[in-house]
N, C-alpha and C positions, 0 to 999 in steps of 0.2 A: 605740659603733659597734652593737651588737646593735638598740637604736634605730630607727638609719639601716636596716640590714638589713632586720630583720621591714617597713618604713616604704617603703621600694626593694620588697620582695617582692609585699606589696600593691596599691605603686602597678602592676607589672606585671600582677599577677592582671588589674587592675582595666580596665590594660589592652585586655588580651588577650579580658576577657567583654564589654567593649565591641566589640570587632570584628568577636568570634561575631556577637554581638547585628544587626549591624549588616548582615553576610553571611547570618544568617537570615534579616530580617527584609527583604532587598534581591532575595534571590533570586528572578530568573525564570525562568520554563522553558517558549519557546514552544512550542507540538506544532502539525504540521501533520499533516493527516490527508492524505481525497481531498474528492473534488467535492462539493459539497452535495448531499444526497441520498441520498449513497452508505455504503454500511458504515465504510469508513475514516475519516469525517465524524465520525459518531457513538461511533465505537469513541473516537476522539480528544477528543470532549467526555464522555463517559463517564469517561475516562482523566483527566485535566484532573482533575477534583472528586474521583477518586479519592487522587490523589497529594497533595492539597492537604489532603486530612482526613487523611494517615496521614502528612503529614512537614511539621510545623512550620515556618511560616515560607515554605516555599516556593510561589509562585505565578505559577498556567499561566496563558496564554494561547492560544486555539484560531483556528488560523486553517485556511482550505482548501485542498487542494497538489494533487497527484498522484505516483505512485511516480514517476515520472521529474525531475520539478523537484523532489521534498524532497531527493533529490540534495542539489544544489545550494544548498535553502537549509541543509538542517545543514553542506555544507562553508562558508559565509562566516558561519555562526555567525547565522543569520536563524531559523531555526530551531533547537532545541535537541534535540528530540525529535519523529518524524516514524517512518509508516506507506511501506513501498517494498516494494520485492521483494529478493529476494538476487540473482539476476545481474544486477541494475542497480547494486546494491551492490559488485558485485565488476567489473560494465566501468570504476565511477568510480574505484577507486584505481587500476586498469591503468590509464588514459586511454583507455578504447576506445570505438568508437561504443556508446550516444548521446554520451560527453562526451569524441571525442578529444578527446587534451593536455588533461586537467583534471586527471590525476595525485593525486584525492585526496589530502592530509593527516590530516583531520579525522576522520575517517568507522568507524564502532566501531559492531557490531550490538550490540546490547541481547536480543532471543529471537528464536527463529522461532515465530511464534501463528500458525501453518495455511498447507497449502496450497490458492488459489482458484480456482475456473473462471476464465478470464480471456480475452476478446473472444470472447464469440460473435456467432453473426452472425444478431441477432433479427430477423425483417421481418414486413411487416404477412400476414396470412395469405392475402390474394387478392393478394401482391405475383406476376405473372406470371414467377416462378422459385422452385426446388423446390433449385435450388445457387448456385453462385461462379463456377463456370464460363457456366454463364448466363447470367449479366447481363453476362461477357464477348463469348460467341459470340451473343448476339441487342443487345448493344449497349443495353442498355436504361438511360433514363435515372434511376437510380435517385439518390431523395432521402433520404441516408446520414450518418447523424448519430453522432458517438463522444465520448470525453468532451475536455477541455482538451487543449490541447499538450501540458499538461506531464505529461499520464499517461499509466499504460501504458496504458492502451487504444487511444489514438490513434495508441502509436507501434506496437504489435502491428497493428495497423489499416493503417497502410501496409505493415509488411514482409507480414501475409497478401495485401494484394492483390499488390502484388509477385512473391507467387511465382506469382501464376494472370497474373501478364504486363498485371498495371492498373496505370495512374498513377492521382495522381488529374485530371491534367490530361484524361486520356481518358474518364474520368466525365461532367467540363466540356463536352467537345467533344458527346456523347451529349444533352446536353443535361439531363443531373443534376448536382448536386455534397456535396460534402462538409461537414459543419460540426461548431463543437466548442463542446461548452456542456455544463453541470450533469446529470446527472439528471433531475430535478424538467424542469425546462424540456425536457427530450430527450422526455419522457412526453407530456407537455403536448404537444408538435408534434406528435407520431405520431398521439398521439388525437381532434387535432383534423382531421386528413389533411394536415399539409403537412409530414409527411415519410412515409418508407415505412419505414426501420429505424433501428438503430442498433448498433454494435459497440461491446461492454462484456459484464463480470459481468455476475452473475446480484446485484441489488439489490435492497432495500424496492420504490421506485420503480416497477421493471418489475415486479415481482410485482405491485404493483396495480396498473401498467397492464394485463395480461396481462386482470385479473378482467372489464374492461368492452369491452377492445379484443385481438380473437383473433389470436396471432402463431406463426410457425413458425421453426423454427431452423433455419438453411440449414449444414448441415454441414462439416467441411472435409475433403476426402483426407486418409487414413492420410498418405499422402506430403509432404502439404505437413505437417502436424504433423510427422512427425517428421524433416523439413528442417529445422523450425523448433528443435526439442531441438536438432539438434546444432549449428546456426548459433550462437542465441542463449541457449541454457543453459534456457530454459523445460520444463515435464519434461510427461509425458503421463499425463492420471487418466480416469476413467472416470464419464461421468453413468448413475448408474440410471435405469433407465424408470420413468418416472410421478414421478421428483424436483421436475418441472414441468411444466406441460400440454403443453409445448413439448417434452415427452423423451419420445418415443413408444418408445423403444427404450434398452437402452444401449449408449452413445456418448463411444466418447473423444474428446477437448478437450484443449484446451494448459490446462495450469497453473501455478503462480507458489508460492512457498514467500514466503507474506507472511512481513516481518520487523518487529520495531521498532528504526529508529537511530539512535542516538545521538551527538551534539560528543562529541569527546573530552577537552572544557574541562570536564563534565560532573562536578564531586568524586567520588570511589569511592566515599563515604555516601549518595549520595544514587541513584548508580546500583544499585549494590547494596540501596536500601528501594525502586526502584520493582521491579526485579526481582524481589525478596520480596513486594511487593503481586500483581505478575501470577500470580507460581507458586503464593501461601498464597492467593487469591480467581481460581481460572483463568475463573470465569463472568463475570467483568467481561470477558474474551476471547470467553468463547465464546456469547455470547448476542448476539454480531455476524457473524451471515448463517452458513450451512452449513459453509464452509472454515474457519471457526474454533470447531466444534464439537468438535471429536476436540482441542484444544488442552490439553497435559498438559506439566506441571514437569517431567521427566524427560526430555524432547525437546526442550523451547525450546532446547537451547545447539548443536541439529541443524542441518548445512544452511543458515547463514546466508549465506554469500557471502563473508565473509571473518572478522578478526579481530573476540568478544568485547572490552565493556569490562572492563577491571577490575575494578569494582566486580561486572556480571555472572558472570564468573569466581568472584571469592569465593564469591559464592551459589550458585552451582551445584559447589562442590566441597562447599563445606560439608554440604550435601544428600549428596556422594557422584551427580550427578548427571553430572557429570562427572573426569575420572581423572586426565586430565593437567594 
């Protein structure tokens, strides 16, 4: 009887060991970043490599995406980890625009990784307008670029234009157009003279563009910023004079709390280890743009727009960063 018991016990242990081994070897983590040429895409790639090095058995792959589209990618399980912004996470869970009726059930947050500028209206310095209202008043045929329709700048572009009473159809009627593409291609078109400007956050591709093509910023009216903050949950931040060549004075702009979003099916121990990784190696986040430079583990659980993953909660509580 004892031999049988020992044999049965060993068999169970063997089965469990094999099961764990298969799980560890087979676990795939698709990471969705932003458009190619942007900080989020680079961050997603760097994060994927670090996760593989830190968590044996987990294999990552990185795909381009955008803040808007990444909500749907994670909800559907097509990505398990993604960059996005807090107000879109909140909208996805509530099923409000731009996710009317979605009522997401599988979204959880991992960390707040910094507040970014968003939807800067950058045009070539010789563009014949110094503010957005002039574009409407003069009916200028602006050839405008923003990022893919799955991205937050594309959504923000339409929201900004709407506050000025401008529709995409108006721009076409004036002889212009709005194109949607990645940052690298956008920078090339502006440099070549095939486009007048872009609505986007500051990303490496645009910083490089400004070195050869003089740019200027068409500022948003303070009242427009306040309305967008009130309506959609953006934040108002101040870009300091001299931050970039086109910032000639301290200027209020739209901001968005950036977050890492994670699918609820990701095991608690993996979510815990990813949270631990970024919090104990903060340079991994800080390396990707000014808006990530102030990332701190102590505040990573704040203002994420919704619920945190249990694995993240476990880490933050262990460190004393989260009291409740």
